[in-house]
Rosetta silent file (secondary structure, phi, psi, omega in degrees, C-alpha in Angstrom):
SEQUENCE: MAALPAHLLKDRYWASLIHLFQNQRKLKSVFTTKYFDIEAGTVRFQALKKVAGPWSSSEKVMLNLALHLFNERNKFNLSDIDCLDENNRKLAYEAIRIRFGN
SCORE:     score description
SCORE:     0.000 S_00000001
   1 L     0.000  134.997  178.501   16.758    7.810    0.041 S_00000001
   2 L   -66.859  170.910  177.470   17.548    9.556   -3.229 S_00000001
   3 L   -55.602  137.311 -178.499   15.114   11.808   -4.984 S_00000001
   4 L   -85.823  136.587  178.365   12.016    9.906   -6.014 S_00000001
   5 L   -63.941  142.224 -178.276   11.112    9.787   -9.722 S_00000001
   6 H   -57.460  -35.193 -177.090    8.030   11.835  -10.582 S_00000001
   7 H   -65.350  -29.185  177.439    6.281    8.851  -12.196 S_00000001
   8 H   -70.855  -36.001  178.626    6.280    7.043   -8.838 S_00000001
   9 H   -70.533  -18.120  177.152    4.671    9.967   -7.117 S_00000001
  10 H   -91.577  -16.548 -179.396    1.912    9.901   -9.737 S_00000001
  11 L   -82.005  123.835 -174.185    1.309    6.141   -9.311 S_00000001
  12 H   -65.101  -28.084  179.359   -1.425    5.649   -6.695 S_00000001
  13 H   -73.443  -50.543  177.975    0.145    2.461   -5.321 S_00000001
  14 H   -66.177  -42.566 -175.420    3.601    3.956   -4.889 S_00000001
  15 H   -60.670  -41.156  179.870    2.266    7.376   -3.821 S_00000001
  16 H   -67.802  -39.785  176.537    0.261    5.976   -0.929 S_00000001
  17 H   -65.925  -45.990 -179.594    3.213    3.891    0.281 S_00000001
  18 H   -61.251  -41.907  179.480    5.617    6.789   -0.122 S_00000001
  19 H   -56.194  -45.970 -178.785    3.272    9.119    1.780 S_00000001
  20 H   -69.979  -42.850 -178.220    3.337    6.876    4.813 S_00000001
  21 H   -68.447  -26.903  177.799    7.053    6.150    4.633 S_00000001
  22 H   -86.017  -19.056 -171.753    7.939    9.813    4.333 S_00000001
  23 H  -116.501  -11.956  177.472    5.608   11.078    7.072 S_00000001
  24 L  -101.828  129.581 -171.486    5.471    8.430    9.785 S_00000001
  25 H   -51.895  -52.323 -175.348    8.468    8.498   12.119 S_00000001
  26 H   -70.433  -41.243  178.499    9.208    4.792   12.389 S_00000001
  27 H   -63.652  -37.917 -179.178    8.532    4.065    8.716 S_00000001
  28 H   -59.590  -34.352 -178.137   10.750    6.990    7.759 S_00000001
  29 H   -67.859  -19.766 -179.709   13.668    5.326    9.603 S_00000001
  30 L  -114.972   15.051  177.521   13.530    2.316    7.271 S_00000001
  31 L   -86.169   71.792 -173.400   12.808    4.183    4.020 S_00000001
  32 L  -131.438  169.062  176.541   16.222    3.261    2.689 S_00000001
  33 L   -66.555  -11.401  176.269   17.781    1.378   -0.186 S_00000001
  34 L   -67.205  -29.478 -177.172   18.138   -1.583    2.123 S_00000001
  35 L  -115.239  -14.076 -175.841   14.362   -2.142    1.755 S_00000001
  36 E  -129.512  131.023  170.202   13.486   -0.259   -1.441 S_00000001
  37 E  -115.526   91.102 -173.632   14.941   -0.530   -4.937 S_00000001
  38 L   -60.895  -44.105 -178.589   13.305    2.496   -6.563 S_00000001
  39 L   -60.270  -39.807  179.787   14.925    1.878   -9.985 S_00000001
  40 L   -83.895  -13.563 -178.824   13.669   -1.712  -10.119 S_00000001
  41 L    72.424   35.634 -176.792   10.369   -0.766   -8.540 S_00000001
  42 E  -122.710  154.229  176.691   10.624   -3.320   -5.761 S_00000001
  43 E  -127.131  136.078  178.854   10.019   -3.378   -2.026 S_00000001
  44 L   -88.525   80.902 -175.499   11.523   -6.009    0.293 S_00000001
  45 H   -57.180  -47.672 -178.078    8.329   -6.879    2.119 S_00000001
  46 H   -63.362  -41.107 -179.854    9.705   -9.745    4.188 S_00000001
  47 H   -64.954  -39.496  177.276   12.732   -7.787    5.288 S_00000001
  48 H   -65.219  -41.860  178.454   10.503   -4.905    6.397 S_00000001
  49 H   -65.685  -35.004  178.679    8.242   -7.247    8.330 S_00000001
  50 H   -67.280  -47.220 -179.716   11.247   -8.820    9.980 S_00000001
  51 H   -65.117  -25.819 -179.206   12.777   -5.490   11.067 S_00000001
  52 L   -80.830   -3.058 -178.882    9.363   -4.479   12.406 S_00000001
  53 L   -45.581  -50.329 -177.762    9.291   -7.434   14.815 S_00000001
  54 L   -87.859    2.419 -179.346   10.053   -5.410   17.954 S_00000001
  55 L   -67.215  162.217  174.846    8.001   -2.347   16.887 S_00000001
  56 L   -66.290  161.365 -179.107    4.864   -1.246   18.739 S_00000001
  57 H   -65.978  -33.572  178.867    1.538   -2.546   17.472 S_00000001
  58 H   -70.045  -35.869  177.381    0.576    0.871   16.070 S_00000001
  59 H   -64.796  -39.758  178.047    3.886    1.098   14.176 S_00000001
  60 H   -66.144  -36.992  177.765    3.228   -2.388   12.732 S_00000001
  61 H   -61.483  -43.732 -179.598   -0.301   -1.298   11.728 S_00000001
  62 H   -64.487  -40.368  175.985    1.179    1.617    9.796 S_00000001
  63 H   -62.497  -47.871 -178.358    3.673   -0.704    8.054 S_00000001
  64 H   -63.686  -36.641  176.727    0.974   -3.244    7.191 S_00000001
  65 H   -64.891  -47.333 -179.184   -1.262   -0.491    5.833 S_00000001
  66 H   -59.655  -44.213 -179.879    1.514    0.922    3.673 S_00000001
  67 H   -67.360  -36.479  177.997    2.332   -2.543    2.277 S_00000001
  68 H   -65.949  -44.501 -179.796   -1.351   -3.308    1.673 S_00000001
  69 H   -63.712  -30.882  176.312   -1.944   -0.050   -0.154 S_00000001
  70 H   -74.052  -41.209 -175.803    1.034   -0.831   -2.346 S_00000001
  71 L  -152.441  113.824 -173.947    0.035   -4.412   -3.042 S_00000001
  72 L   -64.997   -9.345  174.478   -3.236   -5.959   -1.803 S_00000001
  73 L   -67.088  -18.741  173.977   -1.610   -9.340   -1.439 S_00000001
  74 L   -87.842  103.718 -172.970   -0.287   -7.912    1.830 S_00000001
  75 L   -67.219  146.629 -178.970   -3.339   -8.380    4.023 S_00000001
  76 L  -143.316  135.538  176.456   -4.612   -5.625    6.290 S_00000001
  77 L   -98.161  112.086 -175.551   -7.375   -5.562    8.907 S_00000001
  78 H   -58.764  -28.471  178.504   -9.136   -2.207    8.639 S_00000001
  79 H   -66.280  -18.201  179.785  -10.199   -2.423   12.310 S_00000001
  80 H   -64.333  -19.588  178.886   -6.533   -2.154   13.304 S_00000001
  81 H   -60.894  -24.268  178.622   -6.820    1.576   12.584 S_00000001
  82 H   -57.691  -26.035 -176.516   -8.631    1.809   15.938 S_00000001
  83 H   -86.230   -2.656 -177.193   -5.325    1.450   17.789 S_00000001
  84 L   -81.974  145.844  172.688   -3.751    4.451   16.091 S_00000001
  85 L   -74.301  174.789 -174.657   -3.282    7.842   17.704 S_00000001
  86 H   -59.973  -42.218 -179.603   -4.769   10.912   16.043 S_00000001
  87 H   -63.457  -48.777 -178.685   -1.651   11.758   14.010 S_00000001
  88 H   -66.967  -34.806  177.608   -1.191    8.211   12.645 S_00000001
  89 H   -65.079  -39.139  176.847   -4.915    7.881   11.936 S_00000001
  90 H   -61.140  -47.566  177.129   -4.751   11.107    9.933 S_00000001
  91 H   -59.711  -41.391 -179.648   -1.790    9.786    7.943 S_00000001
  92 H   -59.361  -48.537 -179.223   -3.587    6.485    7.392 S_00000001
  93 H   -63.360  -41.219  176.553   -6.701    8.250    6.008 S_00000001
  94 H   -59.599  -45.136  179.412   -4.559   10.446    3.772 S_00000001
  95 H   -64.653  -40.215  178.675   -2.791    7.404    2.353 S_00000001
  96 H   -62.455  -42.030  178.622   -6.087    5.604    1.790 S_00000001
  97 H   -62.076  -43.856  178.863   -7.373    8.684   -0.066 S_00000001
  98 H   -59.132  -44.276 -175.961   -4.218    8.764   -2.232 S_00000001
  99 H   -69.287  -45.081 -170.731   -4.618    5.078   -3.089 S_00000001
 100 H  -104.355   -3.866 -177.304   -8.386    5.031   -3.715 S_00000001
 101 L    92.770 -176.259 -176.007   -9.109    8.618   -4.723 S_00000001
 102 L   -61.380    0.000    0.000  -11.319   11.237   -3.112 S_00000001
């Protein structure tokens, strides 16, 4: 992925999504122009969900959280955080803080 524009990193919706996609191993592997058009400001939600089909349940939780923080039309069950390991739970909480503030 090319350098991200500063204005996206200041946008709480983009910043929370970017935080997860840059820091979670599985999400990082799909943080590409195949799924993101940074210039147009779009994310290929359905393509990401399709590629995540064979992923573990915790990897899918992280994807669903990232998509929900970006756009609340992507539903997320907060109780799913229970299945995350300590590292992913920490990333999830950080992203939630980025999206909703302190």
